[in-house]
PDB file of N, H, CA, C and O in Angstrom:
ATOM      1  N   MET A   1    -170.673 116.557 136.290  1.00  0.00           N
ATOM      2  CA  MET A   1    -170.480 116.452 134.849  1.00  0.00           C
ATOM      3  C   MET A   1    -171.005 115.094 134.395  1.00  0.00           C
ATOM      4  O   MET A   1    -170.669 114.061 134.974  1.00  0.00           O
ATOM      5  N   GLY A   2    -171.814 115.107 133.376  1.00  0.00           N
ATOM      6  H   GLY A   2    -172.087 115.946 132.905  1.00  0.00           H
ATOM      7  CA  GLY A   2    -172.437 113.854 132.933  1.00  0.00           C
ATOM      8  C   GLY A   2    -171.520 113.058 132.024  1.00  0.00           C
ATOM      9  O   GLY A   2    -170.458 113.520 131.608  1.00  0.00           O
ATOM     10  N   ARG A   3    -171.956 111.874 131.737  1.00  0.00           N
ATOM     11  H   ARG A   3    -172.819 111.498 132.075  1.00  0.00           H
ATOM     12  CA  ARG A   3    -171.214 110.979 130.843  1.00  0.00           C
ATOM     13  C   ARG A   3    -171.020 111.560 129.461  1.00  0.00           C
ATOM     14  O   ARG A   3    -169.951 111.388 128.874  1.00  0.00           O
ATOM     15  N   ALA A   4    -172.003 112.234 128.926  1.00  0.00           N
ATOM     16  H   ALA A   4    -172.871 112.374 129.402  1.00  0.00           H
ATOM     17  CA  ALA A   4    -171.899 112.806 127.571  1.00  0.00           C
ATOM     18  C   ALA A   4    -170.807 113.880 127.567  1.00  0.00           C
ATOM     19  O   ALA A   4    -170.052 113.967 126.598  1.00  0.00           O
ATOM     20  N   ALA A   5    -170.704 114.669 128.579  1.00  0.00           N
ATOM     21  H   ALA A   5    -171.317 114.598 129.366  1.00  0.00           H
ATOM     22  CA  ALA A   5    -169.685 115.734 128.668  1.00  0.00           C
ATOM     23  C   ALA A   5    -168.286 115.095 128.758  1.00  0.00           C
ATOM     24  O   ALA A   5    -167.334 115.588 128.154  1.00  0.00           O
ATOM     25  N   THR A   6    -168.176 114.003 129.510  1.00  0.00           N
ATOM     26  H   THR A   6    -168.950 113.602 130.001  1.00  0.00           H
ATOM     27  CA  THR A   6    -166.899 113.302 129.606  1.00  0.00           C
ATOM     28  C   THR A   6    -166.458 112.744 128.296  1.00  0.00           C
ATOM     29  O   THR A   6    -165.289 112.844 127.924  1.00  0.00           O
ATOM     30  N   ILE A   7    -167.386 112.157 127.594  1.00  0.00           N
ATOM     31  H   ILE A   7    -168.336 112.076 127.896  1.00  0.00           H
ATOM     32  CA  ILE A   7    -167.108 111.559 126.269  1.00  0.00           C
ATOM     33  C   ILE A   7    -166.691 112.675 125.288  1.00  0.00           C
ATOM     34  O   ILE A   7    -165.705 112.539 124.564  1.00  0.00           O
ATOM     35  N   ALA A   8    -167.455 113.768 125.280  1.00  0.00           N
ATOM     36  H   ALA A   8    -168.256 113.878 125.868  1.00  0.00           H
ATOM     37  CA  ALA A   8    -167.117 114.905 124.416  1.00  0.00           C
ATOM     38  C   ALA A   8    -165.709 115.438 124.684  1.00  0.00           C
ATOM     39  O   ALA A   8    -164.976 115.746 123.744  1.00  0.00           O
ATOM     40  N   ARG A   9    -165.323 115.550 125.970  1.00  0.00           N
ATOM     41  H   ARG A   9    -165.918 115.299 126.734  1.00  0.00           H
ATOM     42  CA  ARG A   9    -164.000 115.977 126.349  1.00  0.00           C
ATOM     43  C   ARG A   9    -162.897 115.032 125.843  1.00  0.00           C
ATOM     44  O   ARG A   9    -161.841 115.454 125.372  1.00  0.00           O
ATOM     45  N   GLN A  10    -163.202 113.738 125.966  1.00  0.00           N
ATOM     46  H   GLN A  10    -164.061 113.395 126.349  1.00  0.00           H
ATOM     47  CA  GLN A  10    -162.235 112.741 125.489  1.00  0.00           C
ATOM     48  C   GLN A  10    -162.063 112.792 123.970  1.00  0.00           C
ATOM     49  O   GLN A  10    -160.949 112.682 123.457  1.00  0.00           O
ATOM     50  N   ILE A  11    -163.162 112.958 123.270  1.00  0.00           N
ATOM     51  H   ILE A  11    -164.067 113.047 123.686  1.00  0.00           H
ATOM     52  CA  ILE A  11    -163.110 113.049 121.836  1.00  0.00           C
ATOM     53  C   ILE A  11    -162.331 114.318 121.415  1.00  0.00           C
ATOM     54  O   ILE A  11    -161.541 114.288 120.472  1.00  0.00           O
ATOM     55  N   GLY A  12    -162.563 115.384 122.105  1.00  0.00           N
ATOM     56  H   GLY A  12    -163.205 115.409 122.871  1.00  0.00           H
ATOM     57  CA  GLY A  12    -161.802 116.629 121.847  1.00  0.00           C
ATOM     58  C   GLY A  12    -160.322 116.440 122.031  1.00  0.00           C
ATOM     59  O   GLY A  12    -159.515 116.901 121.224  1.00  0.00           O
ATOM     60  N   TRP A  13    -159.966 115.753 123.112  1.00  0.00           N
ATOM     61  H   TRP A  13    -160.622 115.379 123.768  1.00  0.00           H
ATOM     62  CA  TRP A  13    -158.544 115.450 123.387  1.00  0.00           C
ATOM     63  C   TRP A  13    -157.964 114.629 122.279  1.00  0.00           C
ATOM     64  O   TRP A  13    -156.855 114.913 121.826  1.00  0.00           O
ATOM     65  N   TYR A  14    -158.679 113.603 121.813  1.00  0.00           N
ATOM     66  H   TYR A  14    -159.579 113.373 122.181  1.00  0.00           H
ATOM     67  CA  TYR A  14    -158.191 112.734 120.771  1.00  0.00           C
ATOM     68  C   TYR A  14    -157.973 113.503 119.434  1.00  0.00           C
ATOM     69  O   TYR A  14    -156.952 113.327 118.770  1.00  0.00           O
ATOM     70  N   VAL A  15    -158.918 114.322 119.076  1.00  0.00           N
ATOM     71  H   VAL A  15    -159.747 114.465 119.616  1.00  0.00           H
ATOM     72  CA  VAL A  15    -158.850 115.067 117.855  1.00  0.00           C
ATOM     73  C   VAL A  15    -157.684 116.045 117.903  1.00  0.00           C
ATOM     74  O   VAL A  15    -156.965 116.205 116.917  1.00  0.00           O
ATOM     75  N   SER A  16    -157.487 116.720 119.077  1.00  0.00           N
ATOM     76  H   SER A  16    -158.071 116.590 119.879  1.00  0.00           H
ATOM     77  CA  SER A  16    -156.403 117.647 119.227  1.00  0.00           C
ATOM     78  C   SER A  16    -155.061 116.917 119.138  1.00  0.00           C
ATOM     79  O   SER A  16    -154.098 117.455 118.592  1.00  0.00           O
ATOM     80  N   SER A  17    -154.995 115.691 119.674  1.00  0.00           N
ATOM     81  H   SER A  17    -155.777 115.253 120.117  1.00  0.00           H
ATOM     82  CA  SER A  17    -153.773 114.954 119.581  1.00  0.00           C
ATOM     83  C   SER A  17    -153.483 114.587 118.107  1.00  0.00           C
ATOM     84  O   SER A  17    -152.335 114.676 117.673  1.00  0.00           O
ATOM     85  N   LEU A  18    -154.480 114.190 117.359  1.00  0.00           N
ATOM     86  H   LEU A  18    -155.413 114.119 117.712  1.00  0.00           H
ATOM     87  CA  LEU A  18    -154.245 113.846 115.951  1.00  0.00           C
ATOM     88  C   LEU A  18    -153.820 115.027 115.148  1.00  0.00           C
ATOM     89  O   LEU A  18    -153.007 114.876 114.236  1.00  0.00           O
ATOM     90  N   MET A  19    -154.327 116.208 115.438  1.00  0.00           N
ATOM     91  H   MET A  19    -154.987 116.331 116.179  1.00  0.00           H
ATOM     92  CA  MET A  19    -154.006 117.413 114.692  1.00  0.00           C
ATOM     93  C   MET A  19    -152.682 118.041 115.174  1.00  0.00           C
ATOM     94  O   MET A  19    -152.174 118.951 114.520  1.00  0.00           O
ATOM     95  N   GLY A  20    -152.128 117.588 116.274  1.00  0.00           N
ATOM     96  H   GLY A  20    -152.541 116.848 116.805  1.00  0.00           H
ATOM     97  CA  GLY A  20    -150.847 118.095 116.737  1.00  0.00           C
ATOM     98  C   GLY A  20    -150.956 119.334 117.618  1.00  0.00           C
ATOM     99  O   GLY A  20    -149.969 120.022 117.878  1.00  0.00           O
ATOM    100  N   ASP A  21    -152.178 119.601 118.069  1.00  0.00           N
ATOM    101  H   ASP A  21    -152.979 119.042 117.858  1.00  0.00           H
ATOM    102  CA  ASP A  21    -152.379 120.770 118.961  1.00  0.00           C
ATOM    103  C   ASP A  21    -151.593 120.721 120.236  1.00  0.00           C
ATOM    104  O   ASP A  21    -151.293 121.772 120.801  1.00  0.00           O
ATOM    105  N   ASN A  22    -151.236 119.524 120.729  1.00  0.00           N
ATOM    106  H   ASN A  22    -151.481 118.670 120.269  1.00  0.00           H
ATOM    107  CA  ASN A  22    -150.587 119.438 122.012  1.00  0.00           C
ATOM    108  C   ASN A  22    -149.077 119.223 121.881  1.00  0.00           C
ATOM    109  O   ASN A  22    -148.390 119.070 122.891  1.00  0.00           O
ATOM    110  N   HIS A  23    -148.547 119.210 120.644  1.00  0.00           N
ATOM    111  H   HIS A  23    -149.105 119.335 119.823  1.00  0.00           H
ATOM    112  CA  HIS A  23    -147.093 118.958 120.472  1.00  0.00           C
ATOM    113  C   HIS A  23    -146.239 120.023 121.151  1.00  0.00           C
ATOM    114  O   HIS A  23    -145.277 119.691 121.844  1.00  0.00           O
ATOM    115  N   TYR A  24    -146.578 121.309 120.960  1.00  0.00           N
ATOM    116  H   TYR A  24    -147.360 121.579 120.397  1.00  0.00           H
ATOM    117  CA  TYR A  24    -145.775 122.347 121.574  1.00  0.00           C
ATOM    118  C   TYR A  24    -145.831 122.292 123.080  1.00  0.00           C
ATOM    119  O   TYR A  24    -144.816 122.487 123.750  1.00  0.00           O
ATOM    120  N   ARG A  25    -147.005 122.029 123.620  1.00  0.00           N
ATOM    121  H   ARG A  25    -147.829 121.871 123.076  1.00  0.00           H
ATOM    122  CA  ARG A  25    -147.142 121.988 125.051  1.00  0.00           C
ATOM    123  C   ARG A  25    -146.306 120.816 125.609  1.00  0.00           C
ATOM    124  O   ARG A  25    -145.684 120.970 126.660  1.00  0.00           O
ATOM    125  N   ARG A  26    -146.276 119.674 124.948  1.00  0.00           N
ATOM    126  H   ARG A  26    -146.781 119.548 124.094  1.00  0.00           H
ATOM    127  CA  ARG A  26    -145.444 118.552 125.364  1.00  0.00           C
ATOM    128  C   ARG A  26    -143.990 118.921 125.238  1.00  0.00           C
ATOM    129  O   ARG A  26    -143.210 118.587 126.129  1.00  0.00           O
ATOM    130  N   TYR A  27    -143.595 119.571 124.213  1.00  0.00           N
ATOM    131  H   TYR A  27    -144.230 119.842 123.490  1.00  0.00           H
ATOM    132  CA  TYR A  27    -142.239 120.035 124.056  1.00  0.00           C
ATOM    133  C   TYR A  27    -141.780 120.897 125.222  1.00  0.00           C
ATOM    134  O   TYR A  27    -140.707 120.674 125.782  1.00  0.00           O
ATOM    135  N   VAL A  28    -142.607 121.898 125.591  1.00  0.00           N
ATOM    136  H   VAL A  28    -143.478 122.080 125.135  1.00  0.00           H
ATOM    137  CA  VAL A  28    -142.290 122.798 126.662  1.00  0.00           C
ATOM    138  C   VAL A  28    -142.150 122.012 128.003  1.00  0.00           C
ATOM    139  O   VAL A  28    -141.207 122.232 128.762  1.00  0.00           O
ATOM    140  N   GLU A  29    -143.099 121.107 128.267  1.00  0.00           N
ATOM    141  H   GLU A  29    -143.866 120.928 127.651  1.00  0.00           H
ATOM    142  CA  GLU A  29    -143.028 120.339 129.505  1.00  0.00           C
ATOM    143  C   GLU A  29    -141.748 119.511 129.576  1.00  0.00           C
ATOM    144  O   GLU A  29    -141.062 119.500 130.598  1.00  0.00           O
ATOM    145  N   ARG A  30    -141.434 118.821 128.486  1.00  0.00           N
ATOM    146  H   ARG A  30    -141.991 118.830 127.655  1.00  0.00           H
ATOM    147  CA  ARG A  30    -140.226 117.967 128.444  1.00  0.00           C
ATOM    148  C   ARG A  30    -138.982 118.835 128.557  1.00  0.00           C
ATOM    149  O   ARG A  30    -138.050 118.492 129.284  1.00  0.00           O
ATOM    150  N   ARG A  31    -138.960 119.961 127.843  1.00  0.00           N
ATOM    151  H   ARG A  31    -139.718 120.240 127.253  1.00  0.00           H
ATOM    152  CA  ARG A  31    -137.758 120.822 127.856  1.00  0.00           C
ATOM    153  C   ARG A  31    -137.518 121.338 129.266  1.00  0.00           C
ATOM    154  O   ARG A  31    -136.383 121.344 129.743  1.00  0.00           O
ATOM    155  N   ARG A  32    -138.561 121.763 129.920  1.00  0.00           N
ATOM    156  H   ARG A  32    -139.482 121.758 129.533  1.00  0.00           H
ATOM    157  CA  ARG A  32    -138.370 122.288 131.289  1.00  0.00           C
ATOM    158  C   ARG A  32    -137.960 121.191 132.291  1.00  0.00           C
ATOM    159  O   ARG A  32    -137.237 121.444 133.254  1.00  0.00           O
ATOM    160  N   ARG A  33    -138.446 119.969 132.030  1.00  0.00           N
ATOM    161  H   ARG A  33    -139.034 119.764 131.248  1.00  0.00           H
ATOM    162  CA  ARG A  33    -138.133 118.842 132.894  1.00  0.00           C
ATOM    163  C   ARG A  33    -136.690 118.364 132.718  1.00  0.00           C
ATOM    164  O   ARG A  33    -135.999 118.082 133.697  1.00  0.00           O
ATOM    165  N   THR A  34    -136.241 118.275 131.456  1.00  0.00           N
ATOM    166  H   THR A  34    -136.803 118.504 130.661  1.00  0.00           H
ATOM    167  CA  THR A  34    -134.870 117.743 131.128  1.00  0.00           C
ATOM    168  C   THR A  34    -133.815 118.771 131.112  1.00  0.00           C
ATOM    169  O   THR A  34    -132.654 118.442 131.353  1.00  0.00           O
ATOM    170  N   HIS A  35    -134.139 120.024 130.839  1.00  0.00           N
ATOM    171  H   HIS A  35    -135.083 120.291 130.643  1.00  0.00           H
ATOM    172  CA  HIS A  35    -133.133 121.096 130.762  1.00  0.00           C
ATOM    173  C   HIS A  35    -133.621 122.332 131.536  1.00  0.00           C
ATOM    174  O   HIS A  35    -133.849 123.387 130.944  1.00  0.00           O
ATOM    175  N   PRO A  36    -133.779 122.192 132.864  1.00  0.00           N
ATOM    176  CA  PRO A  36    -134.348 123.310 133.629  1.00  0.00           C
ATOM    177  C   PRO A  36    -133.377 124.532 133.536  1.00  0.00           C
ATOM    178  O   PRO A  36    -132.155 124.384 133.530  1.00  0.00           O
ATOM    179  N   GLY A  37    -133.976 125.713 133.466  1.00  0.00           N
ATOM    180  H   GLY A  37    -134.969 125.833 133.471  1.00  0.00           H
ATOM    181  CA  GLY A  37    -133.214 126.924 133.453  1.00  0.00           C
ATOM    182  C   GLY A  37    -132.727 127.335 132.053  1.00  0.00           C
ATOM    183  O   GLY A  37    -132.275 128.465 131.867  1.00  0.00           O
ATOM    184  N   GLU A  38    -132.816 126.415 131.055  1.00  0.00           N
ATOM    185  H   GLU A  38    -133.183 125.497 131.206  1.00  0.00           H
ATOM    186  CA  GLU A  38    -132.438 126.753 129.692  1.00  0.00           C
ATOM    187  C   GLU A  38    -133.615 127.347 128.988  1.00  0.00           C
ATOM    188  O   GLU A  38    -134.765 127.058 129.320  1.00  0.00           O
ATOM    189  N   PRO A  39    -133.319 128.221 127.962  1.00  0.00           N
ATOM    190  CA  PRO A  39    -134.459 128.834 127.232  1.00  0.00           C
ATOM    191  C   PRO A  39    -135.288 127.810 126.432  1.00  0.00           C
ATOM    192  O   PRO A  39    -134.815 126.761 125.995  1.00  0.00           O
ATOM    193  N   VAL A  40    -136.543 128.197 126.281  1.00  0.00           N
ATOM    194  H   VAL A  40    -136.928 129.049 126.636  1.00  0.00           H
ATOM    195  CA  VAL A  40    -137.510 127.325 125.549  1.00  0.00           C
ATOM    196  C   VAL A  40    -137.877 128.107 124.274  1.00  0.00           C
ATOM    197  O   VAL A  40    -138.094 129.317 124.343  1.00  0.00           O
ATOM    198  N   MET A  41    -137.947 127.446 123.134  1.00  0.00           N
ATOM    199  H   MET A  41    -137.771 126.463 123.078  1.00  0.00           H
ATOM    200  CA  MET A  41    -138.325 128.124 121.900  1.00  0.00           C
ATOM    201  C   MET A  41    -139.760 128.622 121.989  1.00  0.00           C
ATOM    202  O   MET A  41    -140.599 128.030 122.668  1.00  0.00           O
ATOM    203  N   SER A  42    -140.016 129.684 121.315  1.00  0.00           N
ATOM    204  H   SER A  42    -139.335 130.165 120.763  1.00  0.00           H
ATOM    205  CA  SER A  42    -141.411 130.179 121.249  1.00  0.00           C
ATOM    206  C   SER A  42    -142.184 129.193 120.387  1.00  0.00           C
ATOM    207  O   SER A  42    -141.595 128.387 119.666  1.00  0.00           O
ATOM    208  N   GLU A  43    -143.508 129.264 120.465  1.00  0.00           N
ATOM    209  H   GLU A  43    -143.987 129.918 121.050  1.00  0.00           H
ATOM    210  CA  GLU A  43    -144.312 128.368 119.704  1.00  0.00           C
ATOM    211  C   GLU A  43    -144.099 128.514 118.201  1.00  0.00           C
ATOM    212  O   GLU A  43    -144.138 127.537 117.453  1.00  0.00           O
ATOM    213  N   ARG A  44    -143.877 129.734 117.785  1.00  0.00           N
ATOM    214  H   ARG A  44    -143.845 130.528 118.393  1.00  0.00           H
ATOM    215  CA  ARG A  44    -143.601 130.025 116.347  1.00  0.00           C
ATOM    216  C   ARG A  44    -142.280 129.367 115.930  1.00  0.00           C
ATOM    217  O   ARG A  44    -142.222 128.683 114.908  1.00  0.00           O
ATOM    218  N   GLU A  45    -141.210 129.578 116.731  1.00  0.00           N
ATOM    219  H   GLU A  45    -141.257 130.134 117.561  1.00  0.00           H
ATOM    220  CA  GLU A  45    -139.938 128.917 116.457  1.00  0.00           C
ATOM    221  C   GLU A  45    -140.061 127.413 116.400  1.00  0.00           C
ATOM    222  O   GLU A  45    -139.497 126.756 115.524  1.00  0.00           O
ATOM    223  N   TYR A  46    -140.794 126.889 117.331  1.00  0.00           N
ATOM    224  H   TYR A  46    -141.252 127.422 118.042  1.00  0.00           H
ATOM    225  CA  TYR A  46    -140.985 125.407 117.422  1.00  0.00           C
ATOM    226  C   TYR A  46    -141.558 124.892 116.133  1.00  0.00           C
ATOM    227  O   TYR A  46    -141.006 123.946 115.570  1.00  0.00           O
ATOM    228  N   TRP A  47    -142.680 125.482 115.610  1.00  0.00           N
ATOM    229  H   TRP A  47    -143.129 126.249 116.067  1.00  0.00           H
ATOM    230  CA  TRP A  47    -143.314 125.003 114.444  1.00  0.00           C
ATOM    231  C   TRP A  47    -142.469 125.201 113.230  1.00  0.00           C
ATOM    232  O   TRP A  47    -142.489 124.356 112.335  1.00  0.00           O
ATOM    233  N   ARG A  48    -141.700 126.309 113.149  1.00  0.00           N
ATOM    234  H   ARG A  48    -141.684 126.995 113.876  1.00  0.00           H
ATOM    235  CA  ARG A  48    -140.769 126.461 112.026  1.00  0.00           C
ATOM    236  C   ARG A  48    -139.738 125.358 112.026  1.00  0.00           C
ATOM    237  O   ARG A  48    -139.409 124.823 110.967  1.00  0.00           O
ATOM    238  N   MET A  49    -139.224 125.008 113.176  1.00  0.00           N
ATOM    239  H   MET A  49    -139.491 125.443 114.036  1.00  0.00           H
ATOM    240  CA  MET A  49    -138.205 123.961 113.286  1.00  0.00           C
ATOM    241  C   MET A  49    -138.846 122.628 112.852  1.00  0.00           C
ATOM    242  O   MET A  49    -138.228 121.891 112.084  1.00  0.00           O
ATOM    243  N   ARG A  50    -140.062 122.296 113.318  1.00  0.00           N
ATOM    244  H   ARG A  50    -140.564 122.895 113.943  1.00  0.00           H
ATOM    245  CA  ARG A  50    -140.751 121.084 112.939  1.00  0.00           C
ATOM    246  C   ARG A  50    -140.940 120.978 111.439  1.00  0.00           C
ATOM    247  O   ARG A  50    -140.638 119.953 110.829  1.00  0.00           O
ATOM    248  N   HIS A  51    -141.455 122.075 110.845  1.00  0.00           N
ATOM    249  H   HIS A  51    -141.701 122.908 111.341  1.00  0.00           H
ATOM    250  CA  HIS A  51    -141.746 122.057 109.438  1.00  0.00           C
ATOM    251  C   HIS A  51    -140.438 121.909 108.591  1.00  0.00           C
ATOM    252  O   HIS A  51    -140.399 121.210 107.578  1.00  0.00           O
ATOM    253  N   ALA A  52    -139.414 122.586 109.055  1.00  0.00           N
ATOM    254  H   ALA A  52    -139.445 123.154 109.878  1.00  0.00           H
ATOM    255  CA  ALA A  52    -138.084 122.481 108.376  1.00  0.00           C
ATOM    256  C   ALA A  52    -137.576 121.070 108.420  1.00  0.00           C
ATOM    257  O   ALA A  52    -137.057 120.564 107.425  1.00  0.00           O
ATOM    258  N   ALA A  53    -137.717 120.412 109.578  1.00  0.00           N
ATOM    259  H   ALA A  53    -138.138 120.824 110.386  1.00  0.00           H
ATOM    260  CA  ALA A  53    -137.244 119.041 109.701  1.00  0.00           C
ATOM    261  C   ALA A  53    -138.038 118.086 108.785  1.00  0.00           C
ATOM    262  O   ALA A  53    -137.472 117.146 108.226  1.00  0.00           O
ATOM    263  N   VAL A  54    -139.317 118.326 108.639  1.00  0.00           N
ATOM    264  H   VAL A  54    -139.778 119.090 109.093  1.00  0.00           H
ATOM    265  CA  VAL A  54    -140.152 117.466 107.759  1.00  0.00           C
ATOM    266  C   VAL A  54    -139.733 117.666 106.300  1.00  0.00           C
ATOM    267  O   VAL A  54    -139.603 116.710 105.535  1.00  0.00           O
ATOM    268  N   GLU A  55    -139.526 118.937 105.936  1.00  0.00           N
ATOM    269  H   GLU A  55    -139.632 119.714 106.557  1.00  0.00           H
ATOM    270  CA  GLU A  55    -139.107 119.223 104.578  1.00  0.00           C
ATOM    271  C   GLU A  55    -137.763 118.657 104.245  1.00  0.00           C
ATOM    272  O   GLU A  55    -137.536 118.225 103.115  1.00  0.00           O
ATOM    273  N   ALA A  56    -136.836 118.645 105.229  1.00  0.00           N
ATOM    274  H   ALA A  56    -137.020 118.996 106.147  1.00  0.00           H
ATOM    275  CA  ALA A  56    -135.476 118.171 105.031  1.00  0.00           C
ATOM    276  C   ALA A  56    -135.447 116.626 104.960  1.00  0.00           C
ATOM    277  O   ALA A  56    -134.585 116.035 104.310  1.00  0.00           O
ATOM    278  N   ASN A  57    -136.400 116.010 105.636  1.00  0.00           N
ATOM    279  H   ASN A  57    -137.101 116.490 106.164  1.00  0.00           H
ATOM    280  CA  ASN A  57    -136.442 114.527 105.676  1.00  0.00           C
ATOM    281  C   ASN A  57    -137.864 114.054 105.427  1.00  0.00           C
ATOM    282  O   ASN A  57    -138.534 113.607 106.358  1.00  0.00           O
ATOM    283  N   PRO A  58    -138.329 114.142 104.214  1.00  0.00           N
ATOM    284  CA  PRO A  58    -139.727 113.716 103.975  1.00  0.00           C
ATOM    285  C   PRO A  58    -139.866 112.206 104.077  1.00  0.00           C
ATOM    286  O   PRO A  58    -139.031 111.466 103.558  1.00  0.00           O
ATOM    287  N   ALA A  59    -140.896 111.758 104.730  1.00  0.00           N
ATOM    288  H   ALA A  59    -141.575 112.359 105.152  1.00  0.00           H
ATOM    289  CA  ALA A  59    -141.119 110.345 104.963  1.00  0.00           C
ATOM    290  C   ALA A  59    -142.297 109.900 104.108  1.00  0.00           C
ATOM    291  O   ALA A  59    -143.279 109.362 104.617  1.00  0.00           O
ATOM    292  N   ARG A  60    -142.192 110.122 102.850  1.00  0.00           N
ATOM    293  H   ARG A  60    -141.394 110.559 102.436  1.00  0.00           H
ATOM    294  CA  ARG A  60    -143.273 109.752 101.945  1.00  0.00           C
ATOM    295  C   ARG A  60    -143.055 108.369 101.383  1.00  0.00           C
ATOM    296  O   ARG A  60    -141.934 107.983 101.050  1.00  0.00           O
ATOM    297  N   CYS A  61    -144.111 107.648 101.285  1.00  0.00           N
ATOM    298  H   CYS A  61    -145.022 107.961 101.555  1.00  0.00           H
ATOM    299  CA  CYS A  61    -144.029 106.284 100.800  1.00  0.00           C
ATOM    300  C   CYS A  61    -144.337 106.201  99.304  1.00  0.00           C
ATOM    301  O   CYS A  61    -144.009 105.212  98.650  1.00  0.00           O
ATOM    302  N   CYS A  62    -144.951 107.219  98.787  1.00  0.00           N
ATOM    303  H   CYS A  62    -145.217 108.023  99.319  1.00  0.00           H
ATOM    304  CA  CYS A  62    -145.394 107.136  97.379  1.00  0.00           C
ATOM    305  C   CYS A  62    -144.773 108.237  96.499  1.00  0.00           C
ATOM    306  O   CYS A  62    -145.048 108.298  95.301  1.00  0.00           O
TER     307      CYS A  62
END
């Protein structure tokens, strides 16, 4: 794999991180590591919970 492909992959990872694409994956990994054997929310439930938390506690500066 060439340098251009490596750079493209890194940019893709960065953009995905900014957009929140990996939040659910990180939640699942952490949940399984810290609470093994307990149920994990579905991705739909996770995003509903996240959006509800933002609406309940808006962090707007303006």
